[in-house]
N, C-alpha and C positions, 0 to 999 in steps of 0.2 A: 504493500500500499505506499501511495506517495506521502512523502512527509517533507518539510520545510528544510533547504539547505540554504548556504550562503553564497552569494554571487557577487564578486567585486566588478563594481563598473570602472571599464576601463577607457569608453569614450563616450562622450554625449555630443551629437550633431543635430544642430537645428536645423530642421528640415521644412518646415513652415513658420509663421509667426506664432501660432499655437499649437505647434507639434515637434516632439524631438524623437530622435533614434536613439536608443541606449544599447550600447555593446555592453556584453556581459561575460565574465568569465569564473565558471566554477573550480573549485580546487581539484586537485589531481585525483582524488580518491572519488570526486562525484563526476568527474568528466563521462564515465559511461553512463550516468543516470540522466544526464543531460544530450543524450544523441537523439535529436528529435525527427520528426517526420515532419515533411513538408506539410504546412497547413494547421500545425498544430498551436498552441498558446500556453503560457506561463501564468500560475498564478501566484501574485505577490500578496504577501502581509506587511502592514506596518501600523504601530499604535499613533493615534493621532488624539492628544487630550485624553490619554489613558484607555482610549478605544480603539480596539482592534478593527482595522479595515483591510478586506480582502478584494484585489481587484485582478482582473485577468486582462491580460494584453497579447496580442499574436506575434508570433517569431515572423520575422520578413526577410530572413537571410536564407538563402538556397541551400541545399544540403552538403553542396561542395564547396563552400565559401570559407569553411573551418572556423567560422564564429558564430557567435549567439547574440542575435539583437533582435529587439522588440520597438515597436513604434508606439508613443504614447502620444495622443493628441488631447489638449487640455477640453475636459468637458465644463460648460457653465455649472458653477458651484461642485464641480468634483474636486474633493479635498486630496485624492491621491495624484490624481492627472495634474493637478495645478500645482503641487508641490514638485511634482518629477520634472514639469516645465519649468520653475522658477528657482527651486531650491537644490535639487540632486546635483551632487558633485561628482567629478572622478574621483576614483578612490574609495569610494563610500561602498557600503555592502548592501545588498538587498536580500532578504528572504523569500525565497521562491519555492514551491513545488516543481518535481521533473515536467517535462511536455507531456502536454495530455490533447484529447481531441481526436476527432474522426473525420475532419473536413480534408479528405484526402482519397485518392484511389492507388491501388498498386500500379506501379509503373512495370514496362516491360521495353527492355533496350532495343529488341527486333520489331516492337510495334509501330504502324504509322498511322497516328489518330490525328483528328483536328477536335481539341479543346476551347472551350467558349468560357470566357471569365465576364462578371458584371460585377463592378464594385463600386460603391458609394462612399466617398470620403475617407474617413480611415480605413475601411472596408477593405482597402487595397492592402493592407499588411498581411495577412494569410494567403490572399491570392498572388501578390509577389513572390513570396517564398514557393507557391506553388509553380508558377510561370518560370522562375528561374532554375527549378530542379527538373520540370519536364523538359524544358529545352535542352538542359545538358545531359539529360539520362536517356531520352527519346530522341535520337538524332533525327528520327524520322518523321516525327509528328510536329504538328503546328500548334499555334494559340492566339486567339483571337481575343483582345480584353476590350470592353466596353466600360470607361471609366467617368462617373458622374460626380462632379463637384459643382460648387456655387459659382467660381469664378477661377482664373488662369493662376492668382496668387496663391490659393489654396488647395492646388495640386500636391498631394505628397508624391515623391519619389519622380516627379517628372524629367529631371535628367538622366537617371537611372534607366527608366522606362526606354528614353530616347537610346540612349547605349544599348539597351538590349535588342532593340530593333535594328541598330547598324551592326551588332553582332551576330544577330540571327536573321540576316537579310532573306527574305522571302518566309520566314516561318513564323515571324511574330508581329503581328498588328496592333494598333492600339486606336480606338475611336473615341475621342474625348467630347464628352457631353457636358456643356456649361449652363447651368440653371439660369444665372443674371447677366451673362456675357453673350453678345450675340456673335456668332461665326459665319463663314462664307456660307455655307450650307445651313438652312434653315432646320433640318433635321438634327442637329448636333446641338441646337439651344432649347433650354428648357427641361422638364423634368421627363425621366423614364418612366413611361406608362405603357398600357396595352397597346393604345394606338402608335407610339414611336417603337415600340417592339416589334410589330407588324411590318412598318415601313423599314426598318433595319433587316428584318428576315427577308423583304421582298428585293432592296436594292444593294445591301451590303454585305450580308452574313448568308451562306449556304447553309440552313438550319438542318437539312438533311445530311450534311457531312458530318455535323457534331457527334462526337463519341459521348461525352461528358461535359455537364456545364456546371460551373462553380458560380455561386452567387453569395456576396457579402456587402451588407450596407444597411440604410434602414428600412425598418420592416414594411411600411407600404410599399417601397420600390421593389424589395425582394418578393412580395406576394403577389405583384402584377407581373414582374418578370417570371416567375414560376408559374403562374397560371397561362401566360403566353407561349412558354416553353411547351406546356402540356398540349394547349391548343394546335400548336404546329408541330405536333408528332412526337415529342420527346417523353418517354416513359419515366416515372418516379426514379426510378433507379439509375437514371442518368442524370438526375438534379440533386447537385449537393449543394446545402448551404450553411452559412453560420451565421447566427444572430447575436448582437452584442447586448440588445436589449429589446423589451417587449411589452406592449399595453394589451395585448390579445392573448385569448385562451389558445395553447397549443395543439398540436396534433395527436392522433393517436391516444386519445385518453382512455384511459382503462379501466373499467367499471364493471363490479360483477352486480349485476340486480337484485341476485338472490338473498343477498344480506344488506342491500341498500337502505333498509327499514328498520336496522338495528338501533338499539337502546343508545340514545344520545348521551347518557349518563355512564355507559358503560365503559370498561377498561379492557385493554388488550396486553397481552404478555408477549414481549417481543425478546426474540433470542439473536443477537447479532454478533457476527464472526468479523474481527478485525486483526490483521496482522496476524492470524493463526491463533487469536485469542477470543473465546466465546463468552459474553455476559448476557444475563438475563435479567430484564427490568419491567414494569408495568408502566403504562401510559394511556391516558384518555383516547378513546377513539376519534373524539370530536376536537378539533382547535387546536391540537398540537402535531405538527408534523414528526416524521420518524426520526428526520436529521435533527431538529430542537430535542426530542425526547433523549436521543443517545448524548448529545452535547450535555443535556442537564445530569445525565448519569455518569458522567466525567469519562467519556469516551472521546478519544481524539479523532474523530471523525473527518473527512476531508469535505470540503466546502469553499465555494467561491461567491457565487451569484444571489443564492436562495432565491431566483426568481425563475426556474426552471429552463434558464439559457444556455449555459453552461452544462457540461457532464462531468463536472469534478465530482459531484455526490452520489454518482451512479453505482448501483449494487444490484444483488439479485435476490429476488425472493423465492425461496425453495419450498417455503410452506406456509398455507394461509393465504386470504385474500385482502387485497388493497386497492385503493383509487387513487390515481395521480391527477391532481387538479389542473396542472399545467404542464405541456411536454414539448419544448421546441428544441430539444437537444438528442431524443434517442430517435433512431430508426425504427420503422414499423416491426421489422424482424425481430429488434433487440427486446421490443416490449412482449410481442410473442414469446420469447425467449425466458422471460420473467424478470428481466431488468426494469429498475425503475429509478427516477431522481427522487432520492430520498426528502430533499428539502419540499419536494411537491406530494409526497407520499403520505395517505392516510389510511388505516387500518380498517376492515371492512368485518374481520373475522376475530374471533376473540384470542388467536394464537397466531403469530407469524414467526419466520425464521429467515433471517436475512444475512447475505454473507457480500462483504466488500471486497472478498480476495478473489472472487471469481471473475 
């Protein structure tokens, strides 16, 4: 099970006015633990006014760069992101869990594929890692990126993307869509919605040639793009997305109707395995998530967003019945196999058995 390790900040580069790229170095004994897969993220923790905050930021380095880098964009009112942009210094250490996340697909050096990426704002960070790794490790594959921003000055990694175009001539192309700056082609101005996707697929992108599509950005944009991709023939298993925050119910809600009417004052006995150790405790069926109950019972369970967006708190239910209120992180097949996001997991049966180790 993932635990926090100290990473040394070796470089901080100002990427845009409100975003930095932070290069990190693990200790020699932790180097293997931070051998990431393209598209994964790191979960950091830090105390602010005696309150521990956890935040997840995507790795923006490619697999073959030999470094560990994350992009951190300042969020209005965001304590961690503001501190990282204004106060973090080279030489300091950050506590982070090893890389996590499933925003990627297996690569094959002999494959000849056409990947499509949609990124909005800081959603470029995991997509950039995927782009660089795919182009380096699948020499016969191509990648098309549609990148949405408010204006030119807010484009993260603009120069790096141009360098990649020059390095991989004919294999990598970028279409910039700017919300508030006019461009020579009207199609590339405004928001990315269903109508714009249809026009892109008609005039610029051969959607029938796409093997896998990656989407990362604001939720409304992602939902519109995913729906348009399906309307134009892509299957769900060809669409991968990474969501940073959400205000909507997630997908693949798991509910067992036979016990949905259980007594609201009843208790559940939970048996939870973490790092090979098993603990049993009782907690209410209503009002307390499995994650919070485990924390209250002094278990050092992993978590980050507590909003059903990341998969840091993923565990497997091997006995009993549960419901997930929100799920934006697990694939349908994972839910069918019994995996849950414990921050959104509430018991429906009198007893559940859960493992973080599977």
